[in-house]
C-alpha positions in Angstrom: 71.5 50.8 31.2 74.7 52.5 32.1 77.5 54.5 30.5 81.1 55.5 31.3 83.1 58.3 29.9 86.6 59.4 30.4 89.6 58.4 28.3 92.2 59.0 31.1 92.9 57.7 34.6 92.5 61.2 35.9 88.8 61.6 34.8 86.2 58.9 34.5 82.6 59.2 35.3 79.6 56.9 35.1 75.9 57.2 35.0 72.8 55.5 33.8 69.2 55.8 32.7 66.4 54.7 35.0 63.6 54.5 32.4 64.0 52.5 29.2 62.2 49.7 27.4 63.3 47.1 24.9 61.5 44.8 22.5 63.3 41.7 21.3 62.0 39.3 18.6 64.0 36.1 18.9 64.2 33.5 16.1 66.4 30.8 17.6 66.3 28.7 14.4 67.4 31.7 12.3 69.1 34.4 14.4 69.5 36.9 11.5 65.7 37.1 11.5 65.7 38.3 15.1 65.3 42.0 15.9 66.0 44.4 18.8 64.6 47.8 19.5 65.3 49.9 22.6 63.9 53.3 23.7 65.5 55.3 26.4 64.0 58.3 28.2 66.9 60.7 28.3 65.4 62.7 31.2 65.8 59.6 33.4 69.6 60.1 33.5 71.0 59.5 36.9 74.5 60.0 38.3 76.0 60.1 41.8 76.7 63.8 41.3 73.3 65.5 40.8 74.9 68.7 39.5 76.8 66.7 36.9 73.6 64.9 35.9 71.7 68.2 35.5 74.5 69.5 33.3 74.3 66.4 31.1 70.6 67.0 30.6 71.1 70.5 29.2 71.4 71.6 25.6 75.2 71.0 25.3 74.7 67.3 26.0 71.5 65.2 25.9 69.2 68.2 25.5 66.4 66.3 27.1 63.8 69.0 26.5 64.2 68.8 22.8 65.1 65.1 22.6 63.3 63.2 25.3 64.2 59.8 23.8 67.1 58.0 22.2 66.5 54.8 20.3 68.5 51.8 19.1 67.2 49.6 16.2 69.0 46.5 15.0 69.5 45.9 11.3 71.8 42.8 11.5 72.2 40.1 14.1 74.7 37.3 13.9 75.7 34.5 16.3 79.4 34.8 17.2 79.4 31.9 19.7 77.3 29.5 21.7 76.1 32.4 24.0 77.2 35.5 22.1 75.8 37.7 19.4 76.9 40.7 17.5 74.1 43.2 16.9 74.6 46.0 14.4 72.0 48.7 14.3 71.4 52.4 14.4 71.4 54.7 17.5 69.4 57.9 17.2 70.4 60.5 19.8 69.7 64.2 19.7 68.1 63.8 16.3 71.2 62.2 14.8 71.3 58.6 13.6 74.6 56.7 13.5 75.7 53.0 13.3 76.3 51.2 16.5 77.4 47.7 17.3 76.5 45.8 20.5 78.4 42.7 21.6 75.9 40.6 23.5 76.1 37.6 25.9 73.0 35.6 26.6 73.1 33.3 29.6 70.5 31.1 31.4 68.5 30.8 28.2 65.1 29.2 28.3 63.9 29.1 24.6 60.7 27.3 25.7 59.8 29.8 28.5 56.1 30.3 29.1 54.6 33.7 28.4 55.5 36.1 31.2 58.6 34.0 32.2 62.2 35.0 31.9 63.7 33.9 28.6 67.4 34.9 29.2 69.8 37.1 31.0 71.4 39.7 28.7 74.6 41.6 28.9 75.4 44.0 26.0 78.3 46.3 25.5 79.1 48.9 22.9 81.0 52.2 22.3 80.0 55.4 20.6 81.7 58.8 20.0 79.6 61.5 21.6 80.9 64.0 19.1 79.1 62.0 16.4 75.9 63.2 18.1 76.8 66.8 18.5 78.0 66.5 22.1 81.4 68.2 21.7 81.7 70.3 24.9 84.7 69.2 26.9 85.7 66.5 24.5 89.3 67.6 24.7 89.3 67.4 28.5 87.0 64.4 29.2 87.3 62.3 26.0 85.0 61.3 23.2 84.4 57.6 23.7 81.4 56.6 25.7 81.2 52.9 26.8 77.6 51.7 27.0 76.6 48.6 29.0 73.2 47.0 29.4 72.4 44.2 31.9 68.9 43.0 32.0 66.6 40.0 31.8 64.5 39.3 28.7 61.0 38.2 29.4 58.7 36.3 27.0 
């Protein structure tokens, strides 16, 4: 799970979370009955610049000591194409819950995969405003929009 922030060509930084887990309940016959839940350990934040990563873990940003997890839970899933979905849900970060939408592409799907086998490859993208979650420090310098991308395999 990765993120990118910076609204200008002058400043853009990226990072990711090393420890996260998701649970996906897929109903191929009736996609709206599917569900997604993801939990991220905020302390697993990693960036190329260790000093910057440490800053993002403090109370002005992720506040990992008080809020060790962030979660996403779907509340509506719709098929938008043969291999694409739109997942609406709620992201809880720093004790604040806000709506979030993920645009998802599923490739190499194997609906009849055996237990323990890969079901599909997943790419998901979404955007949040960090100020919606109380992370307002340096918004005027860095920007407010955070692009989130998830690339993973789904296993049965």
